C-alpha positions, -999 to 999 in steps of 0.1 A, spaced: -317 -22 718 -333 11 731 -348 36 708 -329 67 696 -344 75 662 -333 104 641 -366 114 626 -356 145 606 -324 164 598 -325 201 589 -294 219 577 -300 255 586 -274 271 562 -280 307 572 -288 326 603 -316 309 622 -335 307 654 -306 291 672 -276 311 660 -263 335 633 -243 308 616 -251 274 601 -263 247 624 -277 212 620 -311 207 637 -321 171 642 -355 159 654 -348 129 676 -373 105 691 -358 91 723 -384 64 726 -375 41 755 -346 63 764 -368 93 772 -364 89 809 -328 74 809 -308 96 832 -270 91 829 -265 88 867 -289 59 869 -273 37 842 -245 14 856 -213 18 837 -227 43 811 -207 73 823 -175 53 826 -178 39 791 -185 73 776 -157 90 794 -132 64 784 -143 63 748 -143 101 744 -119 116 770 -119 149 751 -154 155 764 -137 168 796 -130 200 776 -167 206 772 -177 233 796 -214 230 791 -238 251 812 -214 248 842 -190 271 825 -158 254 834 -135 226 821 -151 193 830 -185 209 831 -201 182 809 -187 154 830 -203 171 861 -236 171 842 -232 134 834 -224 125 871 -254 146 883 -277 130 856 -285 143 822 -305 129 793 -299 114 759 -306 144 737 -281 165 756 -255 137 755 -261 132 717 -254 170 712 -221 168 730 -210 135 714 -217 149 679 -196 180 687 -168 159 700 -168 136 670 -165 167 648 -136 179 669 -118 145 665 -124 148 627 -107 182 627 -135 206 631 -133 224 664 -167 239 672 -184 245 705 -220 255 700 -249 231 706 -283 228 722 -309 202 730 -345 213 735 -378 194 741 -407 199 717 -444 198 725 -444 162 714 -435 138 742 -401 121 736 -392 143 706 -363 166 710 -344 190 688 -307 185 689 -287 214 674 -249 216 666 -228 240 647 -210 227 616 -186 237 589 -192 209 565 -226 194 558 -215 159 549 -193 156 579 -218 168 605 -245 144 593 -219 116 595 -209 127 630 -246 128 642 -252 93 629 -219 81 644 -228 97 677 -261 78 677 -244 45 672 -218 52 699 -245 62 724 -266 31 717 -235 9 723 -228 28 755 -264 24 767 -264 -13 759 -230 -20 773 -217 -32 740 -182 -26 725 -176 3 701 -145 9 679 -140 46 685 -107 46 666 -123 31 635 -152 56 637 -128 86 640 -108 73 611 -139 71 590 -150 106 599 -115 120 592 -117 104 558 -150 120 552 -136 154 562 -107 150 538 -130 142 509 -157 167 517 -145 196 538 -127 227 526 -89 222 525 -65 241 547 -55 266 521 -91 275 514 -100 276 551 -71 300 558 -86 324 533 -122 318 546 -111 324 582 -94 356 573 -125 368 554 -147 359 584 -124 379 607 -128 409 584 -166 405 584 -167 395 548 -195 372 538 -185 338 524 -203 308 510 -191 276 495 -206 276 460 -211 238 460 -204 210 484 -175 188 475 -153 215 458 -133 243 472 -149 271 452 -159 299 476 -177 331 470 -165 361 491 -187 391 493 -220 396 474 -232 407 440 -212 432 421 -186 434 450 -179 397 452 -147 378 446 -141 341 443 -113 318 453 -106 281 446 -80 270 471 -51 296 466 -64 307 432 -86 337 426 -111 347 399 -84 369 384 -61 339 377 -64 336 340 -59 305 318 -29 321 301 -12 327 334 -18 291 345 -5 278 312 27 299 316 33 285 351 25 250 339 50 251 310 84 251 326 102 259 294 80 288 286 83 301 322 121 300 320 122 319 287 99 347 299 116 351 332 150 353 315 138 380 292 125 399 322 159 398 339 151 372 365 179 346 373 169 312 359 190 281 351 202 273 316 179 248 299 157 238 271 130 214 260 143 182 245 128 157 221 144 123 229 173 108 249 198 118 223 187 154 224 187 153 262 223 143 262 232 169 236 216 195 258 234 182 289 268 183 271 261 219 258 256 232 293 280 210 312 270 185 338 256 182 364 221 187 350 184 182 359 160 162 338 123 169 346 89 168 330 77 199 311 45 202 331 44 180 362 43 192 398 50 182 434 85 171 422 72 141 403 96 127 377 124 151 386 160 138 384 187 160 398 225 163 398 229 139 368 265 137 355 267 107 332 252 100 298 235 68 311 218 88 339 205 114 315 193 89 289 176 67 315 159 97 332 144 109 300 119 81 297 108 83 334 104 121 332 83 117 300 59 94 318 50 122 342 44 150 317 38 161 282 74 167 274 109 168 290 132 197 300 169 195 307 183 223 329 217 231 344 218 219 380 216 247 406 232 238 439 216 247 471 184 242 491 148 243 480 128 275 489 92 283 483 83 320 483 47 331 483 38 362 463 4 378 468 -4 407 446 28 428 444 43 416 477 63 386 488 44 376 520 61 344 532 90 321 525 98 285 535 129 264 533 126 227 526 147 198 537 148 164 522 131 136 542 157 115 560 156 84 581 182 74 606 194 38 606 193 16 638 213 -13 624 183 -37 625 154 -23 604 151 -18 566 146 16 550 110 5 542 103 -1 579 122 30 590 100 52 568 69 38 585 82 41 620 100 75 617 80 94 591 45 80 590 41 88 627 52 124 625 25 150 631 40 168 601 32 139 577 0 133 558 -17 141 525 1 169 506 -30 192 508 -34 187 545 2 185 558 34 203 549 53 170 547 35 146 524 34 111 536 60 88 521 44 56 510 71 30 502 46 9 483 41 38 458 75 54 455 85 69 422 114 58 400 132 90 408 132 82 445 143 47 440 172 59 419 182 84 445 184 55 470 204 35 445 228 64 440 234 63 478 240 26 477 207 15 491 174 -2 482 141 -3 501 152 -34 519 186 -22 528 194 -20 566 214 12 573 240 12 601 231 26 635 231 64 632 235 64 594 213 90 577 196 81 544 177 106 522 144 90 511 127 119 494 140 151 480 107 168 476 87 155 506 99 184 525 101 194 561 97 232 560 109 260 582 99 296 579 126 319 565 105 349 555 125 374 575 158 361 559 150 367 523 172 392 506 154 422 492 166 415 457 152 380 458 119 394 470 119 417 440 128 388 416 99 368 430 74 396 426 87 402 391 84 365 382 48 363 394 39 395 376 55 382 343 33 351 345 3 372 355 -5 354 387 -19 373 417 -11 344 440 21 326 431 44 300 446 79 309 435 105 281 438 140 292 444 172 272 446 202 288 464 227 281 491 218 312 512 184 330 509 198 360 526 222 368 497 215 379 462 210 350 437 235 366 414 263 362 440 257 324 445 246 310 412 211 307 426 180 308 404 142 308 403 133 273 389 95 271 388 63 291 393 32 275 408 -4 286 403 -27 278 433 2 270 456 -2 250 488 -4 274 518 0 249 545 38 251 547 34 287 558 5 280 581 21 250 599 59 253 596 79 227 614 99 256 628 95 293 628 67 319 626 33 311 613 26 336 585 -9 352 580 -11 343 543 -49 340 544 -50 376 556 -26 387 529 -49 372 502 -80 388 517 -62 422 519 -54 419 482 -89 409 472 -106 435 494 -82 465 499 -87 495 520 -109 477 545 -137 469 520 -160 441 530 -174 430 497 -210 437 507 -238 454 488 -268 471 504 -291 442 513 -327 446 526 -345 417 542 -383 416 547 -403 393 568 -437 392 584 -469 371 584 -489 394 560 -479 419 534 -443 409 525 -448 406 488 -466 439 484 -440 457 506 -412 443 483 -430 452 451 -434 488 463 -399 490 477 -384 477 445 -402 504 426 -388 531 448 -352 518 447 -353 515 409 -352 553 409 -316 551 421 -306 536 387 -286 507 402 -291 471 393 -316 458 417 -318 421 426 -352 410 441 -359 375 455 -395 371 468 -425 348 465 -431 365 431 -399 350 418 -364 364 411 -355 395 393 -321 409 384 -325 444 369 -351 439 342 -344 402 337 -370 379 353 -365 343 364 -393 320 374 -369 293 387 -386 284 420 -398 304 449 -376 334 455 -385 336 491 -365 305 499 -328 304 508 -318 296 472 -336 327 459 -315 350 481 -284 330 473 -291 335 436 -293 373 436 -264 376 459 -243 353 437 -252 373 405 -223 396 395 -247 424 383 -266 429 416 -258 462 433 -287 463 457 -306 432 470 -341 428 484 -348 394 499 -381 380 513 -378 357 542 -409 337 552 -411 321 586 -414 286 573 -383 289 553 -364 305 582 -373 275 603 -364 249 577 -334 266 559 -323 297 578 -319 330 562 -303 333 527 -280 361 538 -257 366 567 -262 403 573 -286 431 562 -282 468 559 -320 472 564 -341 445 581 -379 449 579 -404 431 602 -441 438 593 -460 417 619 -462 384 637 -494 364 631 -507 329 635 -497 319 599 -474 288 600 -480 281 637 -475 244 641 -446 243 616 -414 229 630 -431 225 664 -436 263 667 -469 266 687 -470 301 701 -467 337 687 -438 343 711 -420 313 695 -429 326 660 -415 360 669 -381 345 675 -381 332 639 -392 366 626 -365 383 647 -337 366 628 -337 395 604 -333 419 632 -305 398 647 -284 402 615 -287 439 610 -253 454 606 -241 479 633 -242 505 605 -277 493 594 -313 499 605 -341 477 617 -375 489 604 -402 477 628 -440 479 631 -446 499 663 -483 488 663 -473 451 668 -460 446 703 -440 415 695 -423 433 666 -417 465 686 -400 444 713 -374 433 688 -358 467 689 -337 457 720 -320 430 700 -309 452 671 -271 460 669 -278 489 645 -303 518 645 -341 513 648 -368 530 628 -405 525 635 -435 529 614 -471 533 628 -507 539 618 -513 556 652 -496 589 658 -501 584 695 -484 550 696 -463 551 728 -434 532 712 -433 557 684 -438 587 706 -409 576 729 -387 570 698 -394 605 685 -387 620 719 -353 605 718 -347 621 683 -353 589 664 -369 584 630 -405 572 627 -428 570 596 -463 579 607 -498 578 591 -518 607 604 -551 619 590 -546 599 558 -511 614 551 -477 597 554 -452 617 574 -415 613 579 -407 623 614 -373 628 631 -375 640 667 -398 670 667 -395 675 629 -425 662 610 -426 664 572 -456 653 550 -446 630 522 -477 618 504 -514 611 510 -520 574 514 -548 575 488 -525 588 461 -500 559 464 -499 541 431 -501 505 442 -481 478 424 -502 455 403 -518 429 424 -513 448 457 -541 460 479 -539 494 495 -530 483 530 -512 509 552 -487 485 568 -469 475 535 -469 511 523 -454 525 555 -429 497 557 -417 503 521 -414 540 528 -394 534 560 -371 509 543 -364 532 514 -357 560 539 -334 538 560 -317 527 528 -308 563 521 -333 572 493 -341 609 494 -375 621 505 -381 637 471 -373 603 454 -396 585 478 -424 609 472 -419 607 434 -418 569 434 -450 565 455 -472 583 430 -456 570 398 -476 543 379 -459 510 385 -436 498 358 -425 468 379 -450 441 368 -454 410 390 -426 386 383 -451 359 376 -480 365 352 
């Protein structure tokens, strides 16, 4: 079998030399396949195209549909093909992403293969699956693509963010709000940074209190509170045993509903019960599903789920029971498989609006519903006969525009009574366009962390922007959840620059978070937990709820191996590009190293500023890549880059005759003699870090008087590490 060895996998979790979003970078040794061109391998292209027909959608460098197929036919090489196959496997697993690259390294036969990803576990699995598929294609061996795709989809279901969380994340991304999954494997997401952050876990926010969740969980307590608030609810009460259940049913007249006190997804719910035997038998089954049992007056009508976000009802869905239609020859068990399991609307409850009905695992309530209709799982309905097989495995249509204003108001009141800022409100009524009071309708349950998919993928009707509604509630008035963030990189002088800059910004009186090679500091609290200049250091201070302003060091080696620890900066500082770390990650030239350093400039916000060393030609050239403003600093008042900038009215920090000047156009104001700057402990009096710190503080918005004051004050910011 030919070689195709994956030597190293780097997950670049932040902006990086390839893109401003997370990518996987794999170092691949092609070995004997190094010179294997796809147009010279009999049957290879045909096998690949038949196994992965979706590759026709890959435009590649050709720029049109079928572009990658054209490249295959003309002849392309394994690293490039591995990139596209990995992307296609991600697509088949449900993650539709289009960015990838394949580049040679200075080492013969070693290539870097780069693909964008959303989930770390999935992308690594796709890369390894792509390797196995390609080896089979090269060797002319069979490969079970369907089994591989099923395996990858299972990984995506276990590992990736669920659809409810992704709807919120996508809405945040569209608003320019930073987001980060706090830990792989769970759906806890941080939105924004520091003191401005919010957090969500599926459709639940950091303001969803335990008391509110308990209220929604306890159906008896929910009903009592809503009734007191004037919200229509069914008669009902908690019952202790089968005798008590029948007493309750008699007191409110049948038909009634028997259900668990605290179950969800319709488990253990028995409806429209009229006889004593039905009520008594249902008690035990309901008790198995929860911590108690409730008996309620049956409310006729259809199931509706209303979504309340903040103080507004933003979406509504009407559910229909799952039904199979007999053909006169197949059992209900087989009809479920043939008619319901194949529907695009079926699947796991958290991924599809109609949860898959598995006849091997049906609940007692469902079996009794079949029995009431005169059927069992093995019954064969007549041709055309409709059989309800699940009341709560619902096929949903959008009815948002039909909801009566009074029902909207009741739903908002109900969510408010429970204290839930995101709430699924279950309503039973015949006609959602009429007041509940006119039709014996009622609100029957409240749901914390409701499933959003029925509103995102309705079987019929309008898709509702529920993720956007949640983001608008969390970040009103166009807020983006960001805090001022300053990134500093360079080959020499980063730590001294950050120490001096931190001292200057402390004069603002805000809580300053600093992550550098000194360590991590939040306000006056010092942590020595690892190197602060790594990605985790920046993540730490941006995660901390006290941080109001962040300063983050970014060394080239960590940019190359991890990416930046932040997605955007308000001020990006580049000191210099030197030979330090050449050879790391196959970076051999200063031009290549400058691309790594430039990552900080690439992520400067349009409202932000890049602070660049005009005396370093590689750094000065980064100005063209900045989306925001550019401020230079220089030790040479005649530096042509600085002179040109000033002539255009721009800002430059200049060292002239031993004095630091702030210049803006033709205006030039002395700030402080360089010799009078009180250096932070452990910092040498080099001009570049001092000028960079002054320029960064000025770009941040610190007044000239504060900057001058801070430069001469004795340092009270000791090194983070003794």
